[in-house]
C-alpha angles and dihedrals in degrees: 000000000000137000125215122200130213120233134178111248095340131102116274115253134221122209115187117215111246092214094242131115086262092052099186100032110134092002119141118208117243119209113250092200140349089238109124102204129154094251119185101168141022137188130191121214140126099267096166097046098239096119098256125109111249125201124239119189125202105211130199111245090340134089118286112241143204126213112202111215114238096219098244137105087266093053100185102030107133093003118134118207116241126212108248092208135346091251119121113212140154091246114193103165136031129186131182123205139133096264095169101039097239095126098257132096118259123199129232122191129194131198134171090229102051142029122278111277129202124199 
């Protein structure tokens, strides 16, 4: 199990659970990417169907991005984020779920300045 945090204009960090009753004691964060986007929301889910959780970031006034897990113990090493769409939104919430029942995850984005978008 891991936890990723959102940060403003800082790289996203990964904290691997140490498997104890104090799961993040002594854990040092590891950058997921060197991207320094103004990220306000994140979601983890297997968006490419390979069995590994991928990271989706909702960014403020920038393109929202996806980081595909590489399937190793260092899940985002060497991974480059990809813009999900060219849309620029003030995204403050992201959610993943199989909305249309086809077996893959769909993405919903929410922003205070625009209608809810599903991709």
